[in-house]
C-alpha positions in Angstrom: 73.2 40.6 63.9 69.5 41.2 63.4 69.9 44.8 62.4 72.1 44.1 59.3 69.8 41.3 58.2 66.7 43.6 58.4 68.5 46.4 56.6 69.7 44.0 53.9 66.2 42.5 53.4 64.7 46.0 53.1 67.3 47.2 50.6 66.9 44.0 48.5 63.1 44.3 48.5 63.3 47.9 47.5 65.7 47.2 44.6 63.5 44.4 43.4 60.5 46.6 43.3 62.4 49.3 41.4 63.7 46.9 38.8 60.4 45.2 38.1 58.6 48.6 38.1 61.0 50.1 35.5 61.5 46.9 33.4 58.5 44.6 33.8 59.0 41.1 32.3 57.7 40.7 28.7 55.2 38.0 27.9 56.5 35.0 26.0 56.0 34.5 22.3 53.7 31.5 23.0 51.5 33.7 25.2 51.3 36.4 22.5 50.3 33.9 19.8 47.7 32.3 22.1 46.1 35.6 22.8 46.0 36.5 19.1 44.4 33.2 18.2 41.9 33.1 21.0 38.3 33.4 19.9 36.4 36.2 21.6 33.6 34.8 23.8 30.5 36.6 24.9 31.0 39.8 26.9 31.0 39.2 30.7 28.0 40.4 32.7 30.0 40.9 35.9 32.6 43.7 35.9 36.0 43.7 37.4 37.6 46.3 39.6 41.3 47.1 39.6 41.6 47.1 43.4 42.7 49.7 45.9 46.0 51.1 47.1 47.2 47.6 48.3 46.8 46.2 44.8 48.7 49.1 43.3 51.5 48.8 45.9 51.9 45.0 45.4 51.5 44.9 41.6 55.3 44.9 40.9 55.7 41.8 43.1 52.5 40.2 41.6 54.1 40.0 38.2 56.4 37.4 39.7 53.4 35.1 40.2 51.8 35.5 36.8 53.3 32.3 35.5 52.1 30.2 38.5 48.8 28.5 39.0 47.9 30.9 41.8 45.3 31.8 43.1 43.6 28.5 41.9 40.4 27.7 40.1 38.0 28.1 43.1 39.5 31.4 44.2 39.3 32.7 40.7 35.6 31.9 40.5 35.1 33.6 43.9 36.9 36.6 42.6 34.6 36.8 39.6 31.6 36.8 42.1 33.2 39.7 44.0 34.0 41.5 40.7 37.8 41.6 41.4 40.5 40.8 39.0 43.1 38.0 39.5 45.9 40.5 39.1 44.6 42.8 41.8 44.1 39.9 44.2 47.6 38.6 43.7 48.9 42.2 44.2 47.0 42.4 47.5 48.4 39.1 48.6 51.9 40.2 47.8 51.3 43.5 49.6 50.0 41.7 52.6 53.0 39.3 52.7 55.4 42.2 52.5 53.6 44.0 55.3 53.6 40.8 57.4 57.3 40.5 56.8 58.2 44.1 57.6 55.9 44.8 60.6 57.5 42.1 62.9 60.9 43.2 61.7 60.2 46.8 62.7 58.8 45.6 66.0 62.0 43.6 66.6 64.1 46.6 65.7 62.2 48.8 68.2 62.8 46.2 70.9 66.5 46.0 70.0 66.8 49.8 70.3 65.0 49.7 73.7 67.6 47.2 74.9 65.6 44.0 74.6 67.4 41.6 72.3 65.6 38.7 70.8 67.3 35.7 69.2 67.7 36.5 65.5 66.4 33.1 64.5 63.2 33.6 66.5 62.6 37.1 65.0 63.2 35.7 61.5 60.7 32.8 62.0 58.2 35.2 63.5 58.4 37.5 60.4 58.1 34.5 58.0 55.1 33.1 59.8 53.4 36.6 59.7 54.2 37.0 56.0 52.8 33.5 55.2 49.6 34.2 57.2 49.1 37.6 55.6 49.6 36.0 52.2 46.9 33.4 52.8 44.3 35.5 54.6 42.9 37.2 51.4 41.9 33.8 50.0 39.8 33.0 53.0 38.3 36.5 53.0 37.4 36.2 49.3 35.8 32.7 49.9 33.6 34.0 52.8 32.4 37.1 50.9 31.7 35.2 47.7 29.6 32.7 49.6 27.6 35.5 51.1 27.0 37.0 47.7 25.8 33.6 46.3 23.3 33.3 49.2 22.1 36.8 48.4 21.7 35.9 44.7 19.6 32.8 45.6 17.3 34.9 47.9 16.9 37.6 45.3 16.2 35.0 42.6 13.3 33.6 44.7 11.7 37.1 44.9 12.5 37.7 41.2 10.6 34.5 40.2 7.6 35.4 42.4 7.4 38.8 40.8 7.7 37.2 37.3 4.9 34.8 38.1 2.6 37.7 39.2 3.4 39.6 36.1 2.7 36.5 33.9 -0.6 36.1 35.6 -1.5 39.6 34.5 -1.1 38.6 30.9 2.4 39.9 30.1 4.8 38.0 27.9 7.8 36.1 29.2 10.4 38.6 28.2 8.4 41.6 29.4 7.6 39.8 32.7 11.3 39.2 33.3 12.1 42.8 32.5 9.4 44.2 34.8 10.4 41.9 37.7 14.0 42.8 37.4 13.2 46.6 37.3 11.2 46.2 40.5 13.9 44.8 42.8 16.9 46.5 44.4 20.3 45.4 45.7 23.4 44.0 44.3 22.0 40.6 43.3 18.9 42.1 41.5 21.2 44.6 39.8 23.2 41.7 38.2 19.9 40.0 37.1 18.8 43.3 35.6 22.2 43.7 33.8 21.8 40.2 32.4 18.3 40.9 31.0 19.6 44.3 29.6 22.4 42.5 27.9 19.9 40.1 26.3 18.0 43.0 24.9 21.1 44.7 23.6 22.4 41.5 21.9 19.0 40.5 20.7 19.2 37.1 22.3 16.7 35.3 24.7 17.0 36.3 28.3 17.4 32.7 29.2 20.8 32.7 27.5 22.3 35.6 29.5 20.7 34.4 32.7 22.5 31.1 32.2 25.7 33.0 31.5 25.2 34.9 34.7 24.7 31.6 36.6 28.0 30.3 35.2 29.9 33.5 36.2 28.4 33.5 39.7 28.6 29.7 40.1 24.9 29.6 41.1 23.2 26.5 39.7 19.7 27.9 40.3 20.3 30.5 37.5 21.3 27.7 35.1 18.2 25.7 36.0 16.1 28.8 35.4 17.7 29.3 32.0 17.0 25.7 31.1 13.3 26.0 32.2 12.8 29.1 30.1 14.5 27.5 27.1 12.4 24.3 27.3 9.1 26.1 28.0 9.4 28.4 25.0 6.6 30.9 24.7 3.8 28.8 26.4 2.9 31.1 29.2 1.0 28.7 31.4 3.9 26.2 31.4 6.4 28.9 32.1 4.3 30.2 35.0 3.9 26.8 36.6 7.6 26.1 36.2 8.7 29.4 37.7 6.3 29.1 40.6 7.7 25.6 41.4 11.3 26.9 41.1 10.5 29.8 43.5 9.0 27.5 46.1 12.0 25.2 45.8 14.4 28.1 46.4 12.4 29.2 49.4 12.5 25.7 50.9 16.2 25.6 50.3 16.7 28.9 52.0 14.7 27.8 55.0 16.8 24.6 55.3 20.0 26.6 55.1 18.8 29.0 57.8 17.8 26.1 60.0 21.2 24.4 59.6 23.0 27.7 60.3 21.0 28.2 63.5 21.7 24.6 64.7 25.4 25.1 64.0 25.4 28.3 66.0 23.7 26.6 68.9 26.3 23.8 68.9 29.1 26.4 68.9 27.5 28.1 71.9 27.6 24.9 73.9 31.4 24.9 74.1 31.7 28.2 76.0 28.9 27.0 78.3 30.8 23.8 79.1 34.0 25.7 79.7 32.2 28.0 82.2 30.7 25.0 84.0 34.1 23.3 84.2 35.7 26.5 85.5 32.9 26.9 88.1 33.4 23.3 89.3 37.2 23.9 89.6 36.4 27.0 91.6 34.2 25.1 94.0 36.6 22.1 94.3 39.8 24.0 94.7 39.4 24.8 98.5 38.7 21.1 99.3 41.6 20.0 97.2 43.9 22.6 98.8 43.0 21.4 102.3 43.5 17.7 101.3 46.9 18.6 99.9 47.9 20.6 103.0 46.8 17.7 105.3 49.0 15.2 103.4 
């Protein structure tokens, strides 16, 4: 019973991929009109990658999800931080779900050939659970990696502000101080800050504008606050220097509080294994006495 079901599911999935690959669905007239009437906004600072082999493999199935609200607003913002496109993320989710559906099925088929027969309803539920888990795992992975990058941006921004203050103290202007500080640092976060300042020079707009745009794309309020400080301070070097120094000190204090909270959380998590070890040791010590009492009764 299970073998015909697995073969039928595989043939159906293969035919679906072939049909949607040869004749992808066309966008509606309303979507075409909306895209033509849309006003082009400022160019994005963060780039977007198309994804790897999993995204290419799952792209035919991902077209089925284009009309839905997936992957959600929060995941979309996290994908922007990781420089991944929504289409590639949906394709990876579909590829994972398909793999989660097929791998348990193949395992069940191997057991059947070996002479171990599982109830077909149990095999079906196991495959569905694996497919659902594989479909949801990319969202949690994106969330964790995006949070790590935001923390990296805040740490890099603190160092960037310190370098800017030092350059301002040497008599440089605001724009040149920002450029020199961005050119000094390394890493992914500093590269994005450098790209934002380069975009400001290319578009002939203040660096505060592109830094604020970068803060919106990364969902890092500290960059937006920096943009507001630069906009309000104008070209008064002393006020800018004092404002940036205060902002750098605030970011360092926030980073220290986050590190302290993370260490306390790790300490609390370590207490659970210790308690389990103590409980197991007490059970090991008390088992002989309890065994003798039970035997005497």
